[in-house]
N, C-alpha and C positions, 0 to 999 in steps of 0.2 A: 662673682655672685652679686656684687653691688650693681653692676650693669643689668643683670637679669632682674634683680629686685626693682630697679628703676623702670625697666620695660614693663614689668607686671603692674607696677603702680599706675603707669600711663594707661594700660589696657583696662584697668578697673576704674580709674578716675574719669576718663573721657566719657564713657556712657553715662556715668552718674551726673557729670556736669551737663551733658546734653539733655538728660532727663529733667533736671531742675530748671535749666534755662528755658527749655521749651514750655514748661508749665507756667512761666512768667511772661510769655509772649501773648499779644492779643490774638484772639481766635481767627481773625480775618487776615492777618498778615504774617503768620509765622514762617511762610516760605519766601518772604521778601528778602531777608538777610540770609547769610550763610548759617548753617546749622550750629557752628561753633562760635559764632560772634555773639557778643552780649547784646541783648535787645535794647534799642533806643528808648522804647517806652515799656517800663515794667508795670505789670498789672496783676492784681490778685483776683480778677474777675473769674478766672478759671476755677479757682478754689471755691468761690461763692457758688458757681454753677454745680460743682461737685456736691456741696452740702445740700443744695436745693434738690438734687437728684436722689436724695435719701441715703447719703453716705453713712450717716450715723447709725441707721438701722442695719445696714450691711456690716458695719464695723462691729456692732454688738453681736450679730449672728456669728461672725468669724471668731470673736473673742469667746463666745460660748462653746463653739465647736473645738477651738484649740485648747481651752482650759479643761473641758470635759475629757478630751482625748488624752491629755497629759495625765490627769488624775487617774483615769481608767488604766492606762498603761503602767503607771507607777504602782498602782494597787495590785496589779498582777505580776509585773516583771520583778519588782524588788523582793517579794517573798519567794518567787520562783527561783531567782538567782541565788538567794540564801539557801534554799533547799538543794540546789544543784551543787553548791560549793561544800556544804556540810554533810549531805547525805551520801551514803555509799550504796544506795538501793539501785538495783538494775532498772527498775521501773523509772526512776528519776533520770538515769542516764539516757534511756531510750526516749523519754520525753524531751530531753535537751536536744537530741539529734533531730527529732521531729520539728522542733522549733527552728533549728538551723536550716532545715529543708525549706522552710518558708521564705528564706532569703532568695531562693531561686525562682519564686513564683511572682511575676509582675502582676499588678492589679489589672492591667489592660487585658491580660490573658483570661481572667476569670470574671470579667465584669458582668457577663450574662448570668452566671450562677449567683453572683452577689445581688444582682437586681431581683432575681426570683426569690431569694431568701428574704430580702428586705420587704418585698411586696407581700409575701405570705405572712410576715410578722406584723403586717399593717403599719409599717414604719415609713412607707413611701411618702415623699414630700414632707419630711419632717427633719429637724436638726439631728434627732437621734439616728435617723437613717444615714446620716453622714458621719456621725461620731463613731459608731460601732465599726464600720469597715476601715476607717482611718486608724483606729486603735489596733485593729487586728493586723493590719499590714505593717505597722511600725513596731509590733511586739517582738518579732524575732531579733532584730538588730538591737533593740533595747535590752533584751535578756542577755545578749552577747556582751554588750558594753558593761552591764552591771555585774555579770559573772566574772569578767576579767577584773573589774574594780575590786570585788570582794575577795578574790583570790590573793590580792596583795595584803590582806589583813593577816598579821602573824597568828599562827595557831596558839601561841602562848597566851594571847589575850582571851581566846575562848576557854582555855584551860583555867586561867585565873578566875574568870567569872563563874565557871562551873564549880570551882573550889569554894568560892564565896556563896554558893547556893543559889545562883541566879537561874531562873527557868529559861526555857527556850525563847519565849516571847520577850522576856526582859533583855536577853542577849541581843535579840534582833532590834528591839526598840532603843535601848540605851547605848549600844556599842556599834552595831552594824550600820544603822541609819546615819549616825553622825560621821562615821569613817567613810561611808560610801557617797559623801556629798559631791565630790567631783563627778562620779558616774551619774548621780541623780541629776545634776545640772546639765550634763551632756545629753542625757535622755530627754530632759525637759525641753532643751533648745531644739534637738532633732525632731521630736514629735511635734513641737509647736510650729516649726518650719513646714513640716509635711502637712499638717492640718491647715495652716494658713495659706499655703500655695496650692493646695490640691484643687484640681479642676475637674477631673473625670467623675468623681463621686457626686459633687453638686450638679454636674451636667446631666448625669444619667438618673440620679435618685431624687431630684427635686424639680419643681416647675413653677411654684408660686413665688411671687415677689416677696412675700412675707418671710420666707426662709432662705432668701438669696444671700449668699456670702460674697466677699469682696472679689474673688476671681471671676465669678459670674456677673457681678455688678459692673465690671469694666466693659461689658457688652453694651451698657447703656449709652456709651459714647460712640457707637458704631451703628451705621445704617446700611441700607443696601448699596448705596452709591458713594457715600461720604463717611469720613471719620473725623470727629472732633479731636484732633491730635493734641492740642494744648490741654483740653479738658481731660483727655485720657492720661496724659503725663502727670497732671495735677492729682488725679485719683491714684495713680501708681505711687507718687511721692508720699501721699498721706497713708497709703496702705503699707508702706515700708517702715514708717516710724515706730509702730508698736513692736515689731519683731526686731528692729534694729536696737531699740531700748532693751529688749530681753537679752540680746547678744552682748551688749555693753555691760549689763549687770552680771553676767556669768561667764565672761570670756576666759578668765583665768582657770576656773574650774572646768570649762569646756576643753581647753587644751590639755589639762591634766587627765581628764577622762578619756579623751581620744588617744593620748599616749598610753594609758593603761590598757585600752582595748587593743591597740596595735601590738603591745608586748604581751598580750594575754597568752597563757599557756594552754 
């Protein structure tokens, strides 16, 4: 297991090293040395080029899309998971099954209907046109994770709060939400990653530079015949930092939430 872990570490570390080192090479001579060698001349010119190309605007757009998708999914998935766990209604069980069927539908298979819906809602070429499909396609797995997390809450706690006279919304707000924190963090990171790295929705549903997000902005460093590889790597490095910080903030809760989802009944 130790050898396997070391092998996996090398497989992950080498591409990251190549990514960072290439971003520090001069644009005109990045092919002169070997790809794994440390550059003789380290430069930050590529990062300056990225910021001059409008990186901050694209970063803000991506942050808006990711944060909005996270809030929208949590606003729907958390009460939905609570209803699934506590309700014995047949309607709720059927709804849960329908949500799970959404796991089998890839976005690429229904991109044309999604495009038609967004255009008829007059949301084409807007951030809202990216946020809504992103939230919709991450909702099934989010409900599954949160349902598995809430099923670990002992029934005695619900009974104790009912005896104390707590109403349903009080049980949800003061007991369920704090105890579901690992699942909430897991869903936050999962939805954030999907929204941050999504390419197909921005490609199909937007066209203006004003609403361009980071995955689409990487095309700024490619032309018909050439690609500014060091500049592209610098843009990728900068785009990794926010989502990497999000993972570092919630990595422990993420592991707990994934474990709860894997052992969900």
